[in-house]
N, C-alpha and C positions, 0 to 999 in steps of 0.2 A: 854329569847327569845322575839323578837318583835312580834307584831300582824301581821297576814297575810295580804299581799297586795291584794286589791280588783282590779281585772281586769274587765273592761267593754269593750267588743269587738263587733263591728258591722260595719255598712257601712254608706255611705252618702246617705240617703234616702232608700226607699223600692220600688221605681217606676219600677226598673228593676227586682225585685224579683216577678216573676209571677207564679200564679197557673192557668193553662189553659192559657188564653190570658189576664188575668187581674192581676194587682199588688195586693198583699195580705199582708197587715201589720200583720194580725192575724197569718198567717202561719209563716211569718218572725219571729215574736216574740216567736215562739216555738223553734226556732233554735238559736236565738241571744238574748242577754239580754240588748241590747243598739241600738239606731239608732239616727243619726243626721238628723233633719228635714231640708231639703234643699230648699223646695219650698218657704219658707218664705223669702228667699233672693230676690225672683223675684216678689212675690205677697203677698197680705194680704188675707189669706183664711178666709172663714166664720167661726165664732166661733163655730157654731153647728158642722161643720166638724172636727175642732180641738178637740172638746170634744168627738166626736165619736172615734177618734184615741186613746184617753186614755182608753175608755171603752173596746176596743177589745183586749187589751194587758194584760198580767199578772200584778198583783199589784206591783211587784218589778222591772218591766221593766223600764229602764231609757231612757228618751228623752233628747237630747240637741236641741237647736233651733238656726238656723243660722239667724242673724239679717238682716233685709231688707237693700238692697243697698241704699235706700233713705238716711239712716244715714251714712253708711260707704263710699259711693261713691259720694253722692250729697251734703249733708249738712255738713258732717264732725262732729267731736267730739267737738262741740261748744255749749255754753249755749244760744241757740236760740230756739224759739218756735217750729220750724219744727223738730229740733233734739229731743226735749223732746217728741213731739207727736209720733215720730217713735219709740223711746225707750220704751215708756209706752204701745204702741200697742204690741210690742214684749214681754214685761213683762206680759201682759194679756195672751198671748199664753203660756208662760212658766208656769204661774199659773194654767191654764187649764190642761196642760200636767203633772203637778207636776215635771217640769224640773228644775234642779238646775243650768243649764249652758246655757248662752247666748253667741253665737260665733260671735265675731267681726272680719270680714275679710276685712282689708283695702288694697287698691290697692298699687302697687309699687310707684305710683305717689304721694301718701299721706305720707308726711314726718312730723314727730313730731320734730320740731326744737326749738331752744331757743326762737324764735319769737312767736310760737303758742302753746308751751307747757302749758302756763298759761291758755289759753282758755280751753284746754282739762282737766286740773286740776280742773278748775271751774265747768266744765260740770259733771265730775264724782263726785265731792264733793257735788254737789247739788241734786244728785239722792237719792231717797228713795225706794230701791228695796228689802228690807228685806234680805232673804237668797239667792237671786240670785247671781250667780258667773259669772263674765266676763271671757271669754277665748278669747285671742286676737291673731289672725294670722296677724302679722305685716309684710307685704310683701316688704316694703322698707328696705334698709340696716339698721340693728339694730344700735342704738346709745344710749348714756347714758341718753339722755332726756327721751326717751320712756321707757328705763329700769327702771329709777327712778320712772316714772309715774306708771308703772305696779306694782312696789314694794309698792308704797304708797297706792294703792287701792287693793292690794292682787289679782291682775289680773294674770291669768295663761298665760304664754307665749307659744303659740302654734306653734310647728314646725313639720316638717316631719322627724320623727326619723329614717327613712331609709336613710336620707341624711345629717342631722345635729342634733345638740343638742340645747336645750333651753339655753337662756342667763343666766337663773337662775332657780332653782328648788323650788317648793312649795309642799304642802301636796297633790296636784293634778297635774298629768301630763296628758296633752291632746294632742294627735298627730293626724293630718289629713295626711293620708298616700297615696301619689300619685306614689312614685317610681321614677326611674331615666330615664323614657322614655319621649317622647314628650307629653306634657299635662298629661293625665292620661293613656296613652297607654302603659300599663305595667302589668306584672305579677311577683310575687315575688318567687324567688327560696327558697329552704330549708335554705340555708346559710343566705339569706337575712332576712327571718323571724326570724331565731335564733338571728341574729344581732339586729333586732328591739327589741326583748325581752331583750337582754343584755343591750342595751341602756336604755330601760325602767327601768330595775332593778337598774341601776346606779343612777337614779334620787332619789332613796330612798323615793319616794312618797307613801302615804298611798292608793291612788286611781290612777290607770293607765287606761286611756281611749284611745283605739286605734280605729280610725275610718278610714276604708279603702275606698279609692276613685278610686282605679285603675280599669282598664278595666274589670278585672275579680275579682272584689272586694268581691263578695260573696264566691267564691272559696278560695281566699286568707284569708279572715276572718275565714272561717271554718277550714282551714288548721292550722292557728295560734291557734285557740281554741283547736283543737285536740293535737297540740304540747304541749300546757300548761297543758293539762289534762293527757297526756300519755308519753310525751317526744318523740313521733313519729309523722311523717307527713302523712297526707292522700295522696294517689296517685292522679294524675290529669287525667289519662287515665286508660283504662283497660289493657294496654299493657306496655312493657318495650323496651328500646333500639330503634332500627330502626322502629319497629311496632308502638311505641308510637309517634315517629316523623311523621310517615305516617298519623296517626289519626289526629294530629294537623295540618299538612300541607294540608290535604284533606278538612279542614273546609272551607277555603275561598281563597286559593292561586290561583292567576290568571296567567295562562301560555299563552305564553312563558314568562319566567322571568330570569333575570340575577342573579348571585350569590349575588351581592350587593343589588339587589331588594329583594331577599329572606331575607337578613339580616335586611333590613329596615322594610319590611312588616310583617315578621314572627319571627324575631330573639328575640323580646321581650317576646314571649310566653315561657311557661315552659313545658318540657317533662319529663317523667319518664325514666331517663337514666338507672336506675336499680331499684330493688324493694325498696331500701332504699336511693335513691338519685334522686332529681329533680333539673334540671339545665335549664338555658335558651337555647332555640333552637339555638341561635347565637353561642354557644360553639361548636356545631356540624357542623353548616353551615360553619364556618370558616375553617373547614378541607376539604371542597369541592373544586374541581377544579374551577378556575375562568372562567366560560363560561355561555352561555345562555342555559336554560333548557326548552325543549318544552312541557314536560308533567311530571306528578308526578312520574311516574315510573323511569324516567331518574334520578331524585334526589335520589330516594330510592336505585337505583343500585349503585350510587356513595357512599351513606351513608353506605351500606353494606361493602364497601371496606375499610372504615376508622373507623368503630365502631366494 
């Protein structure tokens, strides 16, 4: 039998994970074993702050670091002084956090072509980053130039496993999970979380890193972890059926609202349809009459007739 696969499950940052009114990395690290540092994409934090992040988490807690946009969106992967300066600043953060992974997220407009692949190859080949591993979310259409480049330098091809599979598999799988909504406005159903796990297993990687970025990322990550541990999913509300739908719709639905408005604004959320099944709210909204609803109870009345 082969060795067990290591799963690292967490979210993109801990800024929305709050204890009281303040984000708490320390409390986050008691629930999850991994986090992707996102603020480094937008700014260069003080090293004293980065070092403090490492001190407040358990020894086995894993960080990944998202590379600053100076490199990925401004200078590009080219052998120039500005690119080297950016990458080595990121490397210093990774060293302080004992992070093995540096995330490159290039925009859809950045294409590795036959004309510029040599520059990127020269850039990667000239780096000396010891044990630091690149993870590349390549947002342009994938092509053989970039696939060969990634293979040459053992770079992990990062995709959203809820929507696609990597162009090739290595010993590490890294997935940034946004879901099928607009931007990150999404919550994963039980079936979708199980599918993510199945896609991850099919990679045959030794380490699988799942980083949730969806609107309810902490709930999604917690539910996935429970599923891996027990084979069962955590509920998302304290109710089932119509009462679960009521609890979700009561959060922020603005009335009056049409059926199509409900589908757009609320359909991406998940309800407890039964004790052992969670589905998107859109699955029950689609059963409703096509009309405008003036208040929550109007929706609930119609839901009782169809559920």
